[in-house]
C-alpha positions in Angstrom: 69.6 110.5 99.3 70.6 110.1 103.0 74.2 109.7 104.0 75.7 107.9 106.9 76.1 111.0 109.0 72.5 112.2 108.6 71.0 108.7 109.3 72.9 108.3 112.4 72.4 112.0 113.5 75.9 112.8 113.8 76.6 116.6 113.8 80.3 116.8 114.4 82.8 114.2 112.9 85.2 113.2 115.6 88.8 112.2 114.6 88.9 109.5 117.3 86.0 107.6 115.7 88.2 105.5 113.5 85.4 103.1 112.4 83.3 105.9 111.0 86.1 107.4 109.3 87.3 104.1 107.5 83.9 104.1 105.9 84.9 107.3 104.0 88.4 105.9 102.9 88.8 103.7 99.8 91.0 100.6 99.8 94.0 102.8 98.7 93.8 105.0 101.7 92.3 108.0 99.9 89.3 110.0 101.0 86.3 109.2 98.8 84.7 111.9 96.9 81.3 113.5 97.6 79.9 111.7 94.8 80.5 108.4 96.3 79.7 109.4 100.0 76.7 111.4 99.2 77.8 114.1 101.9 77.1 117.7 101.8 80.0 120.2 101.4 80.1 121.0 105.1 80.1 117.3 106.1 82.7 116.5 103.5 85.1 119.2 104.9 84.5 117.7 108.4 85.4 114.3 107.3 88.6 115.5 105.4 89.8 117.4 108.4 89.0 114.5 110.8 90.7 112.0 108.4 93.9 114.3 108.3 94.0 114.8 112.0 93.6 110.9 112.7 96.5 110.3 110.3 98.6 112.8 112.1 97.8 111.4 115.4 98.6 107.8 114.2 95.1 106.4 114.4 94.7 106.0 110.6 97.4 104.9 108.0 98.5 107.3 105.2 98.4 104.6 102.7 97.1 100.9 102.6 98.8 98.0 101.3 
């Protein structure tokens, strides 16, 4: 199975790419698991770090309504 990152040939996940990061967040604002996103362990760690950094910078909300 391919995932979004390998399909678009993305090597590094950037915290400023909010549209990409929103695809990995569920409606409650939580990061989705690897089972749902089909990411590798390395890609999942990159996504989680980017989401945390984007939240800290104010680009993503911590919780959704």
